[in-house]
C-alpha positions as CSV (number, residue, x, y, z in Angstrom):
1,X,29.0,-16.7,1.7
2,X,31.0,-19.9,1.2
3,X,29.5,-23.3,0.8
4,X,29.7,-24.1,4.5
5,X,27.9,-20.9,5.3
6,X,25.2,-21.6,2.8
7,X,24.7,-25.2,4.2
8,X,24.4,-23.7,7.7
9,X,21.8,-21.2,6.4
10,X,19.8,-24.1,4.9
11,X,20.1,-26.2,8.1
12,X,19.0,-23.2,10.2
13,X,16.1,-22.3,7.9
14,X,13.1,-23.0,10.1
15,X,9.9,-24.5,8.7
16,X,6.9,-22.9,10.4
17,X,3.6,-24.8,10.9
18,X,1.6,-21.6,10.6
19,X,2.2,-21.2,6.8
20,X,-1.5,-21.8,6.0
21,X,-2.5,-18.8,8.1
22,X,0.1,-16.5,6.5
23,X,-1.0,-17.6,3.0
24,X,-4.6,-16.8,3.8
25,X,-3.6,-13.4,5.2
26,X,-1.5,-12.6,2.1
27,X,-4.3,-13.5,-0.2
28,X,-6.6,-11.2,1.8
29,X,-4.2,-8.4,1.3
30,X,-4.2,-9.0,-2.4
31,X,-7.9,-9.2,-2.8
32,X,-8.7,-6.1,-0.8
33,X,-5.5,-4.1,-1.6
34,X,-5.8,-4.0,-5.4
35,X,-9.3,-2.5,-5.7
36,X,-9.0,-0.2,-2.7
37,X,-5.7,1.3,-4.0
38,X,-7.0,1.6,-7.5
39,X,-10.0,3.5,-6.1
40,X,-7.6,5.5,-3.9
41,X,-5.7,6.5,-7.1
42,X,-8.8,8.0,-8.6
43,X,-9.7,9.9,-5.3
44,X,-6.2,11.3,-5.0
45,X,-6.1,12.3,-8.7
46,X,-9.3,14.3,-8.1
47,X,-7.5,16.1,-5.2
48,X,-4.6,16.9,-7.5
49,X,-6.9,18.4,-10.1
50,X,-8.3,20.6,-7.2
51,X,-4.7,21.8,-6.6
52,X,-4.5,20.0,-3.3
53,X,-0.9,19.1,-2.5
54,X,-2.0,16.2,-0.3
55,X,-3.3,14.5,-3.4
56,X,0.2,14.2,-4.7
57,X,1.5,12.4,-1.6
58,X,-1.6,10.1,-1.5
59,X,-1.4,9.3,-5.2
60,X,2.2,8.2,-4.8
61,X,1.3,6.1,-1.7
62,X,-1.3,4.2,-3.7
63,X,1.1,3.8,-6.6
64,X,3.8,2.4,-4.3
65,X,1.3,0.0,-2.7
66,X,0.1,-1.3,-6.1
67,X,3.7,-2.0,-7.2
68,X,4.3,-4.0,-4.1
69,X,1.0,-6.0,-4.4
70,X,1.9,-7.1,-7.9
71,X,4.7,-9.2,-6.3
72,X,2.7,-10.6,-3.4
73,X,1.5,-13.7,-5.4
74,X,5.2,-14.6,-5.9
75,X,5.8,-14.3,-2.1
76,X,2.7,-16.5,-1.5
77,X,4.1,-19.2,-3.8
78,X,7.5,-18.9,-1.9
79,X,5.7,-19.5,1.4
80,X,3.8,-22.5,0.0
81,X,6.9,-24.2,-1.4
82,X,9.3,-23.0,1.3
83,X,11.8,-22.5,-1.5
84,X,12.4,-19.8,-4.1
85,X,11.5,-21.0,-7.6
86,X,11.8,-17.9,-9.8
87,X,15.5,-17.3,-10.2
88,X,18.0,-14.7,-9.1
89,X,16.6,-11.8,-11.1
90,X,13.1,-12.1,-9.9
91,X,14.3,-12.4,-6.3
92,X,16.2,-9.1,-6.7
93,X,13.2,-7.4,-8.3
94,X,10.7,-8.6,-5.6
95,X,13.0,-7.6,-2.7
96,X,13.7,-4.2,-4.3
97,X,10.0,-3.5,-4.6
98,X,9.4,-4.7,-1.1
99,X,11.9,-2.2,0.5
100,X,10.9,0.5,-2.0
101,X,7.3,0.2,-0.7
102,X,8.6,0.3,2.9
103,X,10.7,3.4,2.7
104,X,8.7,5.4,0.1
105,X,5.6,5.0,2.3
106,X,7.5,6.0,5.4
107,X,8.9,9.1,3.7
108,X,5.5,10.1,2.2
109,X,3.8,9.7,5.6
110,X,6.4,12.0,7.0
111,X,5.7,14.5,4.2
112,X,2.0,14.4,5.0
113,X,2.7,15.0,8.7
114,X,5.0,17.9,7.9
115,X,2.4,19.4,5.5
116,X,-0.2,19.3,8.2
117,X,2.3,20.8,10.7
118,X,3.0,23.7,8.3
119,X,-0.8,24.2,7.6
120,X,-1.8,24.3,11.3
121,X,1.2,25.7,13.2
122,X,2.8,28.0,10.5
123,X,0.0,28.7,8.0
124,X,1.5,32.0,6.8
125,X,5.2,31.6,7.4
126,X,5.8,28.6,5.1
127,X,2.8,28.8,2.8
128,X,5.0,28.5,-0.3
129,X,5.8,24.9,0.7
130,X,2.2,23.9,0.5
131,X,1.9,23.9,-3.3
132,X,1.5,21.1,-5.8
133,X,4.8,21.9,-7.5
134,X,6.6,21.6,-4.2
135,X,4.8,18.3,-3.4
136,X,5.8,16.9,-6.8
137,X,9.5,17.9,-6.2
138,X,9.4,16.3,-2.7
139,X,7.9,13.0,-4.0
140,X,10.5,12.8,-6.8
141,X,13.2,13.3,-4.2
142,X,11.6,10.6,-2.0
143,X,11.4,8.1,-4.9
144,X,15.0,8.9,-6.0
145,X,16.5,8.6,-2.5
146,X,14.7,5.3,-1.9
147,X,15.7,3.8,-5.2
148,X,19.3,4.9,-4.7
149,X,19.4,3.4,-1.1
150,X,17.9,0.1,-2.3
151,X,20.3,0.0,-5.2
152,X,23.2,0.2,-2.7
153,X,21.8,-2.4,-0.3
154,X,19.9,-4.9,-2.6
155,X,21.8,-7.1,-4.9
156,X,21.9,-10.8,-5.9
157,X,24.7,-11.6,-3.5
158,X,22.9,-10.2,-0.5
159,X,19.4,-11.5,-1.0
160,X,19.7,-14.7,-3.2
161,X,21.3,-17.9,-1.9
162,X,21.5,-21.3,-3.6
163,X,22.8,-24.6,-2.3
164,X,22.5,-27.6,-4.7
165,X,18.7,-27.8,-5.3
166,X,17.6,-25.4,-2.5
167,X,17.2,-21.7,-3.1
168,X,16.5,-18.9,-0.6
169,X,15.3,-15.3,-1.3
170,X,15.9,-12.7,1.4
171,X,14.9,-14.9,4.4
172,X,18.4,-16.4,5.1
173,X,18.7,-17.8,8.7
174,X,20.9,-16.9,10.4
175,X,21.5,-13.4,9.0
176,X,24.7,-13.2,6.9
177,X,27.4,-11.0,8.6
178,X,27.5,-8.7,5.6
179,X,23.8,-7.9,6.0
180,X,23.9,-6.9,9.6
181,X,25.1,-3.3,9.1
182,X,22.6,-3.0,6.3
183,X,19.7,-4.0,8.6
184,X,20.9,-1.4,11.1
185,X,21.0,1.3,8.4
186,X,17.5,0.3,7.3
187,X,16.2,0.7,10.9
188,X,17.8,4.2,11.2
189,X,17.0,5.5,7.7
190,X,13.8,3.7,7.0
191,X,12.0,3.9,10.4
192,X,13.7,5.9,13.1
193,X,14.1,9.2,11.3
194,X,10.5,9.1,9.8
195,X,9.2,8.1,13.2
196,X,10.9,11.1,14.9
197,X,9.6,13.5,12.3
198,X,6.0,12.2,12.6
199,X,6.2,12.3,16.4
200,X,7.5,15.8,16.4
201,X,4.8,17.0,14.1
202,X,2.1,15.2,16.0
203,X,3.2,16.8,19.3
204,X,3.5,20.3,17.9
205,X,0.1,20.1,16.1
206,X,-1.7,18.7,19.2
207,X,-0.2,21.6,21.3
208,X,-1.3,24.2,18.8
209,X,-4.8,22.7,18.3
210,X,-5.4,22.7,22.1
211,X,-4.4,26.3,22.4
212,X,-6.3,27.5,19.3
213,X,-9.9,28.4,20.4
214,X,-11.1,29.2,16.9
215,X,-11.2,25.5,15.9
216,X,-14.5,23.8,16.6
217,X,-14.9,20.2,17.9
218,X,-15.4,18.8,14.4
219,X,-12.2,20.4,13.1
220,X,-10.2,19.2,16.1
221,X,-11.6,15.7,15.6
222,X,-10.6,15.5,12.0
223,X,-7.1,16.8,12.7
224,X,-6.6,14.2,15.4
225,X,-8.0,11.4,13.2
226,X,-5.6,12.2,10.4
227,X,-2.6,12.5,12.7
228,X,-3.6,9.3,14.6
229,X,-4.0,7.3,11.4
230,X,-0.6,8.5,10.1
231,X,1.1,7.6,13.4
232,X,-0.7,4.2,13.6
233,X,0.3,3.3,10.0
234,X,3.9,4.2,10.5
235,X,4.4,2.8,14.0
236,X,2.3,-0.4,13.7
237,X,3.1,-1.3,10.1
238,X,6.8,-0.4,9.9
239,X,7.9,-0.3,13.6
240,X,7.8,-4.1,14.5
241,X,9.6,-5.3,11.3
242,X,12.4,-2.8,11.8
243,X,12.7,-3.6,15.5
244,X,12.9,-7.3,14.5
245,X,15.7,-6.5,12.1
246,X,17.7,-5.0,15.0
247,X,16.9,-8.0,17.2
248,X,18.1,-10.4,14.4
249,X,21.4,-8.5,14.3
250,X,21.8,-8.7,18.1
251,X,20.3,-12.1,19.0
252,X,20.2,-14.3,16.0
253,X,22.3,-17.4,15.9
254,X,22.0,-21.0,14.8
255,X,20.0,-22.8,16.0
256,X,17.4,-20.2,15.2
257,X,15.2,-19.1,18.2
258,X,11.6,-20.0,17.5
259,X,10.1,-16.9,19.2
260,X,12.4,-14.7,17.1
261,X,11.4,-16.4,13.9
262,X,7.6,-16.1,14.6
263,X,8.0,-12.5,15.7
264,X,9.8,-11.7,12.4
265,X,7.1,-13.4,10.3
266,X,4.3,-11.6,12.2
267,X,6.1,-8.3,11.9
268,X,6.6,-8.9,8.1
269,X,2.9,-9.4,7.7
270,X,2.1,-6.3,9.7
271,X,4.2,-4.3,7.3
272,X,2.1,-5.6,4.4
273,X,-1.0,-4.2,6.1
274,X,0.4,-0.8,5.0
275,X,-1.2,-1.6,1.6
276,X,-4.6,-1.6,3.3
277,X,-4.0,1.2,5.7
278,X,-3.0,3.8,3.1
279,X,-6.4,3.9,1.3
280,X,-8.1,4.5,4.7
281,X,-5.5,7.1,5.8
282,X,-7.1,10.1,4.1
283,X,-10.3,8.9,2.5
284,X,-12.1,8.3,5.8
285,X,-10.3,10.7,8.2
286,X,-10.9,14.1,6.6
287,X,-13.8,16.1,5.1
288,X,-12.0,16.5,1.8
289,X,-11.2,12.9,1.5
290,X,-14.7,11.8,2.4
291,X,-16.2,14.3,-0.1
292,X,-13.9,13.1,-2.8
293,X,-14.7,9.5,-2.1
294,X,-18.4,10.2,-2.1
295,X,-18.2,12.1,-5.4
296,X,-16.2,9.3,-7.0
297,X,-18.8,6.7,-5.8
298,X,-21.6,8.8,-7.1
299,X,-19.9,9.1,-10.5
300,X,-19.3,5.4,-10.7
301,X,-22.9,4.8,-9.7
302,X,-24.2,7.1,-12.4
303,X,-21.9,5.5,-15.0
304,X,-23.1,2.1,-14.0
305,X,-26.8,3.1,-14.2
306,X,-26.2,4.7,-17.6
307,X,-24.5,1.6,-19.0
308,X,-27.2,-0.6,-17.5
309,X,-30.0,1.5,-19.0
310,X,-28.2,1.4,-22.4
311,X,-27.9,-2.3,-22.2
312,X,-31.6,-2.7,-21.4
313,X,-32.6,-0.5,-24.3
314,X,-30.4,-2.6,-26.7
315,X,-31.9,-5.8,-25.4
316,X,-35.5,-4.4,-25.9
317,X,-34.7,-3.2,-29.4
318,X,-33.2,-6.6,-30.2
319,X,-36.3,-8.3,-28.9
320,X,-38.6,-6.1,-31.1
321,X,-36.5,-6.8,-34.1
322,X,-36.6,-10.6,-33.6
323,X,-40.4,-10.7,-32.8
324,X,-42.7,-11.7,-35.7
325,X,-46.0,-9.9,-36.1
326,X,-48.7,-11.4,-38.5
327,X,-49.2,-9.0,-41.3
328,X,-52.6,-10.4,-42.4
329,X,-54.3,-10.0,-39.0
330,X,-55.2,-6.3,-39.3
331,X,-56.6,-6.4,-42.9
332,X,-58.7,-9.5,-42.1
333,X,-60.2,-7.8,-39.0
334,X,-61.0,-4.7,-40.9
335,X,-62.7,-6.7,-43.7
336,X,-64.7,-8.6,-41.1
337,X,-65.9,-5.4,-39.5
338,X,-66.9,-4.1,-42.9
339,X,-69.0,-7.2,-43.7
340,X,-70.7,-7.0,-40.4
């Protein structure tokens, strides 16, 4: 962009009065997302040790969320100052991790849906695909494709803008012409294709479960909960932000429409809720996940009790060492009793 274009971007950059609300919501995501995803890593690791291929996908979901949460404090500071203060390199890194989380999560959710589709609709025909080695290969391909796509679309010229003493990272208003085809590609690759895959798997699984009379009500309920949580996470967290990307390409112009700006900000925050939705995705919607979470809590509780008991014993021994006992009291009493 030339200088006139940059000045126009600064002039059209809206200042929203709701920044306090967004800051509070971002801090909530940080405070809840870090411990929940760390716990989710332990739960999914136990599933991997049990040779459960779902654990591989869930472990990488939690890892992707944690990488993104590490950059959230920087975005909070950006919202407070309404200006980017961390330089060009940090801007590229934060934007790269942002979109890496978006598209890695979308691909992994699609993988979980396909895994459930094979397990329920074709349990014997494609059983070789439901192995940990296959899941590891798929996740490596997902990370690689996401990194390559982001490397092609995220660079300092496309996300970092500077005019005199004012700097902008990613949120340039109006959208630069060079970024409009990129946003359309992100909508197609990062949301539309995964949404179609998940929708197809959900429809096929529901049809098969309704026809299958061998499944009990409890098993049906768990299947529908897992599929519903996958669909809700994908459509609610990633759908609005990608739809707003397309609307920005089609409708955005200076002066910037206020409703479009607020919708974009709200949709961006909904995408960050993905960091909270992923730990709940499997841990509380399936028997295996609930059992693994319960076992992990039991192990942590036993470890805490053992450490607490050890600490109490050390304190008691220290008290006994520091206490002073008169050494003349017992001989004196024995002598007194003898004299009596």
